[in-house]
N, C-alpha and C positions, 0 to 999 in steps of 0.2 A: 648505468649502474654497476661497480664492480664488479667482477666475481670472487666469493666469499670464498674465503681460506679454511685451510687444518685450526689456523689460529684464531678467525673465526668462533668457529664451533669447541673451538678448546678453552677460550674465553668464556661465551655464554654459557656450554656446562659445568664452567669452572675444574674442570681438569686439565694434564699437561697433553704437551702434544702427539707422546707416545702411546697417552693413551685414547686419543681421540683415531691414530691410526688403527691399532690394535683392534677397535674394535670395527670404523669401516670394512677391513679387510678381513671380518671373520680371527682373527689372531689372538690367539686364547691373551692371557696379561688381565682384564680385565672383567669384574662380575659380569653377568648378564646382564643385568634388572642397569647394571650402568653403560650396560652397551645399548640397551634400548633406550636407553635417556640421549645418549650423544648421538643414534643413529635415528632419534626423533626431529632432535635440534637439526638435525645436518640437512636433515627434509625441510623444514619449516623455513633452513633460509636458502633453501636450494640450489645446496652446496652438489655441484655433481662431477667424478675425480676425472682430472683432467688425461688426453687420449693418449697424450707423449708422453706423459709422464704411466702411463697404464702401459705402454704396449715397450716401456725399457724395466719394467720388473718383468723379474723368470717364468716365461712365458706368457706373458701381458697380452693381449686384443688391442689394439683402435678400435674395433667398432667400428672398421669401413670394410670395404670392398673397394673400387678403384673398375674404371670401364675410362676408356679412351673410343674415339669417335674419330678417324681420319676422314672426318670431312670439313670440304667449305663449310665454317660458321656461319652465314649470311642461307643456306641451304636447309641444314639438319632443323631448323622448327620450322620448318614448312614439310617437314617429311613423317607422315602418318606412321608409317615404320616404327622409325627411332623411339618416339611418344609413345607408344604400347611399349616397347618392350619395357622405357625407361622406367612407366606406370608397374609392371608388371614385377618387374626387380624391386622394388620402392612401397608395393605392398605388404612385399613379402618379409624382405628388412625387416617392416615398421612393426612385425611380432616380433623381431627379437632386438630391438632395438637396435639397429646397425643402420647406419648411413652408407648412403651412393655420396662418391667422390670422381665428382665425370668431368673431364676433358676431350674438349675439339684439338683437333688439329688438324694441321693440311700434307703433311705427308707421314715419310713412316720413320725415318729418323728422330722424327720430333716429337713420335709414338712411343721409340723403342729406350729418347731421352729418357720419355716420363716414367715407365715402366722400372730401369734406375733408380733414379730419383725417393721414385714411393718406397723401393724396396731401402735405399742404404736411408732412407731416413723413418721406417718401417711411418709409414701414410696411411697405408691399407693394409688388412690381412691378406688379400687377397686380390684378385682378378675375372673379371668375366673378358672376351676378348673374341672381337668381331667380325665380319670380312675374314673370312682363316682367306689366303692367297700358295697359288701355289706354287712350293716348295719357299713356304712362309718364315723367315730366316728373323722375328721374333717368337719360333717354338722352343730356339735353341738356347737365350738370351733372360727368357721365364723361367725355361730348369735348369742355369745354371744358377738363377738368381734363388732358384727352390722357392720361389713366389707362386702358393696357390691359385690353380688358375679354370676357368672352365672354359670348354674356344665352340662357342656358337661355328656348327660349322663340320667337314671329316666326311664319311666317319673318316679319312686316311687322311697323313698329312700332318696329323697332330702330335706327332709324337709320342711321350710318357704322356701327356696331358687329358684326363678325361672331355670329349666334346657331345653334346645335344646337337641334332640335326635331323632333316628335313631328307625325304626320298625326293625331289621336287619331278622326277623322269615320270611316274606317273598322270600326275595332270598335265606336265607337258605334252603326252602324249592324248589325256582328255581332249583337251585348248586347239589342240592341231583337229585334229579326226571330228571335231564338231566342227568343227570352221570347212574341210576338206567336206562334210553332207551339208553343208549351207551352199557347195559348190564354186567355191575359194579357191583358184589353182595360184595363187601371188602371193601367198605369206609372207611377211616378212616381222624376222624378229626385232624391236631395237633394246639390247640386252645391258649388262650392266658394263665394270668394268671387266675385260677379258683374261683380266692376273685372278681375278677371286672363282675359286675353285669351286662355286654355286653357279657364276655362270656358267663360266667352261662344266657342271652334270646338266644344268640341266639347254645351251647350247647344244647335246649331242644327243639326246634326249629329244630336242626339237626335229634336231636333218632326221634320227632313227626314222620317229614316228613322219614324216615329209616324207621320204624314201617309202614306207612302207603305204601309204594311199596315195604315192605315186603325184607326189608332186613337184618336179621338175624344175618350178622357176622358187623355192622356198628359200631365203637366208637370213644371216643375222647380220645385222648393223652394231658396231657397239658406242656408249654414251657413257654418260658418269650422276648420273641417276638424277642432275636438276634437271627444271620447269627447265632453262633455258636451253639445256641439250636437248632435253626430246622436243624443244622447237625445233632449233635448231635441224633438229636430224629431218622429223616430221616433215619438213619443207621443202628439203633438197628431194626427198625421194615420192610426193607427190606432184613437186613438179616435172619431177619424168614422161619418158610417153608411156612405158612398160609400167605407171605406175601400180603398186600394193592395189589390191584389193582389198584386203588386211592386214592387219597393222596390232602388234604382239607386245605389249609390253612389261618390265619387266622392275616398275613401279610405281605407283597412280599416280604420282605426282610427274610424272616422263606423259604418260598417258590421257590425262587432265589436256596438259597443255599443249597433244594431239590432236586433239578432240578441238583447238581451239586453232589448232593451224590447218584445220582441213573446215571449217567450218569458215574462217578469215578466205581463203580458197575456193572456196565457192562446192566444195564437194561435201553431201550430201552423207551423212550417217543415218544410218545405215545403207543406205540405199547404195548408196556408191563404192562407200569402206563402212568393215565393219572393223571396230575397237576390241581389245580385250586390256585389262591391266591387270599385274600380277600382285595382291594384296590389293584384298579388300579393304573399304576408308572409307569412310562417310567423307573422304570427297568424291568417289567413284560413283555413288547414290544421291547427291544432292547435285551434280551435272546436268544438264539435258540436253540429249537425252542419258540418261541413267548411267551405267559401265557397265559390260559383262568383266567377272572377275575372278581371280582364283582367293578363298578366302581363307586365311591362317587362323585360327587361336595367337597373336600375338602376346598379349600379355599375359596369358598360360606359358607362353615358350619364358616369357621373363621371370614367371616366377616359377618356375623349373630350372632354370637356369644356376637364379637367383641362390635354392635349395640345394641343389650339388656343389655349391659351391662353399655353401656351408659345412655338407661334411667333410669335404678337401681339409678345408683351415681344421677341423678338429681334428681332422686325423683321421677318418673311416673312409675305411676303401668305397669308389665309386668310379664305375662302370659307364663307359657310352650310349646312352640313349637315340631313342629316336621318337620325334613329335608324328602326332598324327597331320595324314600328308590333308593335302587342299583340295576344296573344296571347288565345282565351275559351280559359280554361283550366273544367270543367262538373265543379260535384262535387252535394255534397250537399243544398247551400242551396238548389235550384229543381230545379221539378216542376210539373207540369201542377196549371191551377190548380182549385181546387176552393170556388173562391168565385165 
């Protein structure tokens, strides 16, 4: 069925298109009785304002915000972090009848092009930016477009844009000292891409904690958050003659893949290898042995990001905010070292 138009409402109400326009936009020019009758007919017909038309009106809004995720599309649906983040954003947007426009890209130039296109076409009222990078060129682009934005990450490197960030250093130190207390000396962290700000922050905290604990065989290697990368990296590490006795993964998907490699190679978890995942999820709880993990409330993280962006869109001042820190949940995948 075609969507009802203002002309359809005018015919049903027996009034002019101008009268319908006045009524729907809350402008003077029709009586209150006529306005109510027009609004009732519009509701009965299932009429809704056109987002592009609404955006083109003075001070108009599209009723949508944008989120671009620069990750391989085939892996995005498998990553619980983004599913929880989107759930939180959508939960908050539903309260104001706004929509989320999600786009997946595989490089930064495509992501920047999406912001430029959305701004030129007035497709969205603002954007939430994820995976803040060191010297991130997206910040300047969005500032130049005057597109209301909230950055997930920081607090540094976000220019004039408000950010929502988590201090991962405390949780990372807790993980390292926990593993050291279990007797582990060779601890390797399978980290995300090195250019991400949160990756570097976690790396710094990891190395500092390792130094404090007197661990001279602790180091990080980098992967791309996919299960395939977790598999390849873990296989290389466990094939070494000085293989690690503990692995700390920057996301749950790589950790689950790493557990599978350990089982494939006959490395017992946790007797010969302990595994810790960052960002707890149902995956961590369903596998056997269940994975020790750092838990954060990602759904609330998404809700708060959407709330902050809504304030920015409305022109209200928005300050940087820090989320609650992650908590370590020990499970069956960690134990005293046996190697």
